[in-house]
C-alpha positions in Angstrom: -23.4 -4.5 -48.8 -22.7 -0.7 -48.4 -25.4 -0.5 -45.7 -23.7 -3.4 -43.9 -20.3 -1.8 -44.1 -21.5 1.5 -42.4 -24.1 0.0 -40.1 -23.1 0.6 -36.5 -20.7 3.3 -37.5 -23.1 6.0 -38.8 -26.8 6.6 -38.6 -28.9 5.4 -41.6 -29.4 8.9 -43.0 -25.7 9.5 -42.8 -25.0 6.1 -44.4 -27.3 7.0 -47.3 -25.6 10.3 -47.7 -22.3 8.6 -48.0 -23.7 6.2 -50.6 -24.9 9.1 -52.7 -21.5 10.7 -52.5 -19.4 7.6 -53.3 -21.5 5.4 -55.6 -20.9 7.5 -58.8 -17.1 7.1 -58.4 -17.5 3.4 -57.5 -19.7 2.9 -60.6 -17.1 4.5 -62.8 -14.4 2.3 -61.3 -16.4 -0.8 -61.9 -17.1 0.2 -65.4 -13.4 0.5 -66.1 -12.8 -2.9 -64.4 -15.4 -4.6 -66.6 -13.9 -3.0 -69.7 -10.5 -4.3 -68.8 -11.9 -7.7 -67.8 -15.0 -8.6 -69.9 -15.2 -11.9 -68.0 -16.5 -10.1 -64.9 -20.1 -9.2 -64.2 -20.6 -6.2 -61.9 -23.5 -5.5 -59.6 -23.3 -1.8 -58.5 -25.9 -2.2 -55.7 -23.7 -4.8 -54.0 -20.3 -3.3 -54.9 -19.4 -6.8 -56.3 -17.8 -8.1 -59.4 -18.4 -11.8 -60.0 -17.0 -14.1 -62.7 -19.5 -14.8 -65.5 -20.5 -18.5 -65.4 -19.1 -20.6 -68.3 -21.7 -20.5 -71.1 -20.7 -22.9 -73.9 -22.8 -24.1 -76.8 -20.1 -25.9 -78.8 -20.8 -29.4 -77.5 -23.5 -32.1 -77.8 -25.9 -31.5 -74.9 -27.0 -35.2 -74.9 -23.7 -37.0 -74.8 -20.8 -37.4 -72.3 -17.4 -38.9 -73.2 -15.6 -41.2 -70.8 -11.9 -42.0 -71.5 -10.6 -44.9 -69.3 -7.8 -47.4 -69.2 -8.6 -50.9 -70.4 -7.8 -52.2 -67.0 -10.6 -50.2 -65.2 -12.9 -52.8 -63.5 -16.2 -53.2 -65.2 -17.9 -53.0 -61.8 -16.5 -49.4 -61.3 -17.7 -48.4 -64.8 -21.1 -49.9 -64.4 -21.6 -48.2 -61.0 -20.6 -44.9 -62.5 -23.2 -45.2 -65.2 -25.9 -46.1 -62.7 -24.9 -43.4 -60.2 -25.2 -40.6 -62.9 -28.1 -42.1 -64.9 -26.0 -42.7 -68.0 -26.5 -45.2 -70.8 -23.6 -46.4 -73.0 -24.1 -45.5 -76.7 -20.8 -46.8 -78.0 -17.4 -48.0 -76.7 -14.3 -47.8 -78.9 -10.7 -48.8 -78.3 -8.2 -46.0 -78.8 -5.2 -48.2 -79.4 -2.6 -45.4 -79.5 -3.5 -44.4 -76.0 -4.2 -48.0 -74.8 -7.6 -46.8 -73.6 -11.3 -47.1 -74.3 -13.5 -44.2 -75.3 -17.2 -44.4 -74.3 -19.9 -42.2 -75.7 -22.8 -42.1 -73.1 -26.3 -40.7 -73.3 -26.9 -38.2 -70.4 -30.7 -38.4 -70.6 -31.2 -34.6 -70.2 -28.4 -33.9 -67.7 -25.8 -31.3 -68.7 -22.6 -33.0 -69.8 -20.5 -30.1 -68.8 -21.6 -30.2 -65.2 -21.4 -34.0 -65.2 -17.9 -34.0 -66.4 -16.8 -31.6 -63.6 -18.4 -33.9 -61.0 -17.0 -37.1 -62.3 -13.5 -35.7 -62.7 -13.5 -34.5 -59.1 -14.5 -38.0 -57.8 -12.8 -40.5 -60.1 -9.0 -40.8 -60.8 -9.4 -43.9 -62.9 -11.0 -42.2 -65.8 -11.6 -38.8 -67.5 -15.0 -37.3 -68.4 -15.4 -34.7 -71.1 -18.0 -33.0 -73.3 -18.4 -34.3 -76.9 -17.4 -31.0 -78.7 -18.3 -30.0 -82.2 -15.9 -29.3 -85.1 -16.7 -27.6 -88.4 -15.4 -27.3 -91.9 -13.4 -24.2 -92.9 -14.6 -23.7 -96.5 -16.8 -21.0 -97.9 -18.9 -20.2 -100.9 -17.6 -20.3 -104.5 -15.6 -17.3 -105.8 -15.8 -16.0 -109.3 -12.1 -15.7 -110.3 -9.3 -17.8 -111.3 -6.0 -16.6 -112.9 -3.5 -18.5 -115.1 -1.9 -21.3 -113.0 -3.0 -19.8 -109.6 -2.7 -21.1 -106.9 0.4 -23.2 -107.8 2.2 -20.4 -109.5 1.9 -18.2 -106.4 3.9 -20.6 -104.2 6.3 -22.0 -106.9 4.6 -25.4 -106.6 4.2 -25.6 -110.4 8.0 -25.5 -110.8 8.7 -27.7 -107.7 7.0 -30.6 -109.5 10.1 -31.0 -111.7 11.9 -32.1 -108.5 9.2 -34.1 -106.8 5.6 -35.2 -107.2 5.1 -36.6 -103.7 6.0 -40.2 -104.5 5.6 -42.7 -101.7 4.1 -40.2 -99.3 0.8 -41.0 -97.5 -1.4 -38.1 -96.5 -4.0 -38.7 -93.8 -7.1 -36.7 -94.2 -9.8 -36.3 -91.6 -12.8 -34.8 -93.3 -16.0 -35.6 -95.0 -16.3 -38.6 -97.4 -14.6 -38.2 -100.8 -16.0 -39.1 -104.3 -13.3 -41.7 -104.9 -14.6 -42.3 -108.4 -13.8 -38.8 -109.6 -11.7 -39.2 -112.7 -8.8 -37.1 -111.4 -8.8 -38.9 -108.0 -9.5 -42.4 -109.0 -7.0 -44.9 -107.6 -5.5 -42.3 -105.3 -7.8 -42.5 -102.3 -8.2 -45.2 -99.6 -11.3 -44.4 -97.6 -12.4 -45.4 -94.1 -15.8 -44.1 -92.9 -16.6 -43.6 -89.3 -20.1 -42.1 -90.2 -23.0 -43.2 -92.3 -23.5 -41.1 -95.4 -25.4 -41.2 -98.7 -22.8 -41.8 -101.5 -25.3 -40.3 -104.0 -25.6 -37.0 -102.1 -23.4 -34.2 -103.5 -23.6 -32.3 -100.2 -22.1 -35.2 -98.3 -19.2 -35.4 -100.7 -18.5 -31.8 -101.4 -15.9 -30.7 -98.8 -13.9 -34.0 -98.7 -13.7 -34.1 -102.5 -12.5 -30.5 -102.6 -9.7 -31.1 -100.1 -8.6 -34.3 -101.7 -8.4 -32.5 -105.0 -6.0 -29.9 -103.7 -3.9 -32.6 -102.2 -3.5 -35.2 -105.1 -5.7 -34.4 -108.1 -4.1 -35.6 -111.4 -5.4 -32.4 -113.1 -2.4 -30.2 -113.6 -3.9 -27.0 -112.4 -5.2 -28.5 -109.1 -3.2 -31.3 -107.4 -0.1 -30.1 -105.4 1.3 -33.6 -104.9 -0.2 -35.7 -107.7 1.9 -38.8 -107.0 1.1 -38.9 -103.3 -1.7 -41.1 -101.8 -4.5 -40.2 -99.5 -5.9 -42.1 -96.5 -9.3 -40.5 -96.1 -11.2 -40.9 -92.8 -14.8 -39.7 -93.1 -15.7 -38.3 -89.7 -18.1 -35.5 -90.6 -21.8 -35.7 -91.2 -25.0 -33.5 -91.3 -26.2 -32.8 -87.8 -25.5 -29.9 -85.5 -27.5 -26.8 -86.5 -28.1 -28.6 -89.9 -24.5 -28.1 -90.8 -21.9 -30.7 -91.5 -19.9 -31.3 -88.3 -17.9 -33.8 -86.3 -17.3 -34.4 -82.6 -14.5 -35.0 -80.2 -15.2 -38.7 -80.1 -15.1 -39.1 -83.9 -12.0 -36.9 -84.4 -10.1 -38.9 -81.6 -11.0 -42.2 -83.3 -9.9 -40.8 -86.7 -6.6 -39.6 -85.4 -6.0 -43.0 -83.8 -6.7 -44.7 -87.2 -4.2 -42.3 -88.9 -1.5 -43.2 -86.3 -2.1 -46.9 -86.8 -1.9 -46.4 -90.6 1.4 -44.6 -90.2 0.5 -41.7 -92.3 3.3 -39.2 -93.1 1.1 -36.0 -92.9 -2.2 -35.4 -91.3 -4.4 -32.8 -92.9 -7.1 -31.2 -90.7 -9.2 -28.8 -92.7 -11.6 -28.0 -89.8 -11.6 -26.3 -86.5 -13.3 -26.0 -83.1 -12.7 -25.0 -79.5 -10.1 -26.3 -77.1 -10.5 -30.0 -76.4 -8.4 -32.1 -74.0 -9.1 -35.4 -75.8 -8.3 -34.1 -79.3 -5.3 -32.3 -77.9 -4.0 -35.5 -76.4 -4.5 -37.4 -79.7 -2.8 -34.7 -81.7 0.2 -34.8 -79.4 0.3 -38.6 -79.8 0.4 -38.2 -83.6 3.2 -35.7 -83.3 5.2 -38.0 -81.1 4.7 -40.7 -83.8 6.5 -38.4 -86.2 3.4 -37.3 -88.2 3.4 -33.7 -89.5 0.1 -32.2 -88.6 -1.4 -29.4 -90.6 -4.6 -27.5 -89.6 -6.7 -24.7 -90.9 -6.8 -21.6 -88.7 -10.5 -21.1 -89.2 -12.9 -18.7 -91.0 -14.4 -16.9 -88.1 -12.7 -13.5 -88.6 -11.7 -13.8 -84.9 -8.7 -13.3 -82.8 -9.7 -16.2 -80.6 -7.5 -19.3 -81.1 -9.1 -22.1 -83.0 -8.1 -25.7 -82.5 -6.4 -28.0 -83.4 -4.5 -25.3 -85.3 -3.5 -23.5 -82.1 -1.9 -26.7 -80.5 1.8 -26.4 -80.2 3.8 -28.0 -83.1 0.8 -28.1 -85.4 1.4 -26.2 -88.6 -1.4 -23.6 -88.5 -2.4 -22.2 -91.9 -4.2 -19.1 -93.0 -5.4 -18.2 -96.5 -4.5 -15.5 -99.0 -5.8 -14.6 -102.5 -3.9 -14.3 -105.9 -2.6 -10.8 -104.8 -1.3 -12.2 -101.5 -4.1 -10.3 -99.6 -5.5 -12.0 -96.5 -8.7 -13.9 -96.8 -11.4 -11.7 -95.3 -12.8 -14.3 -93.0 -9.5 -15.8 -91.8 -8.8 -15.8 -88.1 -5.7 -14.1 -86.7 -3.3 -14.8 -83.8 0.2 -15.6 -82.7 -0.5 -19.3 -83.4 -0.6 -18.7 -87.2 2.5 -20.3 -88.8 2.2 -19.7 -92.6 -0.1 -18.5 -95.3 -1.1 -20.4 -98.5 -3.5 -19.8 -101.4 -7.1 -20.3 -100.3 -9.3 -17.8 -102.2 -10.9 -18.6 -105.5 -9.1 -22.0 -105.7 -10.1 -24.4 -108.5 -10.6 -27.9 -107.1 -12.6 -31.2 -107.6 -16.3 -31.6 -107.0 -18.5 -34.7 -106.8 -19.7 -36.2 -110.1 -16.6 -35.6 -112.1 -17.1 -31.8 -111.8 -14.8 -28.9 -110.7 -15.5 -25.9 -108.6 -14.0 -22.6 -107.3 -13.9 -22.5 -103.5 -12.4 -20.4 -100.7 -11.4 -20.9 -97.1 -8.5 -21.8 -94.8 -9.5 -25.5 -95.4 -8.0 -25.2 -98.9 -5.0 -23.3 -97.7 -4.2 -26.1 -95.2 -4.5 -28.7 -98.0 -2.1 -26.6 -100.1 0.4 -26.8 -97.3 -0.1 -30.5 -96.7 0.5 -31.2 -100.4 3.6 -29.0 -100.4 5.0 -31.0 -97.4 4.4 -34.2 -99.4 6.6 -32.9 -102.2 9.4 -32.2 -99.6 9.0 -35.5 -97.8 9.3 -37.4 -101.0 12.8 -36.1 -101.4 13.8 -36.2 -97.7 11.8 -38.2 -95.1 13.3 -36.6 -92.0 12.7 -32.9 -92.7 11.3 -30.9 -89.9 7.9 -29.1 -89.9 9.6 -25.7 -89.9 11.1 -26.0 -93.4 8.1 -24.1 -94.9 8.4 -21.4 -92.1 12.0 -20.7 -92.7 11.6 -20.4 -96.5 8.3 -18.4 -96.5 8.1 -15.0 -98.2 7.5 -12.4 -95.5 4.2 -10.6 -95.8 2.6 -7.8 -93.7 4.6 -6.5 -90.8 8.3 -7.5 -90.8 8.9 -10.9 -89.2 6.3 -13.2 -87.7 2.9 -11.5 -87.4 -0.6 -12.4 -86.3 -2.1 -12.2 -89.8 0.3 -14.1 -92.1 2.5 -15.9 -89.6 6.0 -16.3 -91.2 4.5 -15.4 -94.6 3.5 -17.1 -97.8 4.9 -20.6 -98.4 7.5 -20.8 -101.1 7.6 -24.5 -102.2 10.3 -24.0 -104.8 12.7 -22.4 -102.3 11.9 -25.1 -99.8 12.5 -28.0 -102.2 15.8 -26.5 -103.4 16.8 -26.2 -99.7 16.0 -29.9 -99.2 17.7 -31.2 -102.3 20.9 -29.2 -102.3 
């Protein structure tokens, strides 16, 4: 490019001399530019900085989602499938949006590129990648102290005012061991995925989260008189980990809306997702309080659905109110709750110690259930305004507004 710039103005030797004089300074400037904007890729020989192409790995490479109104003509739908060589795998009604959701096999074509092409050409429907979501729970910890975690937030004392009566908590997670002695009779379960009910691995995460919510064991359940509507939407798959997808999460949220749950607990996270974002906003519009884990990636990058506006984003702390080492940080964090070395239920009438922002989110959902049992029209910000400030004064990126104080919140609600 430099040769083209000076061609016709200087002789070639003079041009090369200029290049030798100015390229070091240009190289230094481009290095600074790239440091300030890591999304640029610079080519010194051409004096060019180009945007790095989008490189995503967080979606199913074999599937494409199509969201379309129920009035879309079948002829249009069929012609689209034929034009792009797609095969319908499933079609589900999303009643809360009055639309149909199609999962299509792309037969080797990149769903990300397909979605861009289809969205440019068709106004009648929306194409998207089928993104992955993951649990936010970690390995077992070796400690437990007294009545922690309930004593840390005042939830143990708050139980004298409320036990979560007549509150329905929606839970999108893995399947739950509904026969566990401290959960029996408290869980209504709907499965969107096939799973082996004899497999401990299948039941591990869902059972742990349900335990924090409503276990009858005194040391565990935050809201022991509340009920749980469990929607199993996670299964073994992506990278041999338990995961879910945009399509399954959207269907699960739709079921929760139809069920008219009071609270929706989302102890998982993923990347930004237009379909799930749309469903979350539909749930919020329906008056559902949505609680989500901020994620265990030790990253400053926002995780979703926690980072969606008006979702209560939860981080985790230990018994000394120190931040969980793997918790994400960011302005979107709302509050902190116990999530390190937490005793909870495990499949087969067992108990376990676990850590992660998944458990902290469940702690907040259970706490909201205690408050809603006393006053149904409370806002989602009651736990923010009564939280105990931690870290830097005021709202910060590590603790949000601070550690939830359930006792203060319930006294505020009942006075």
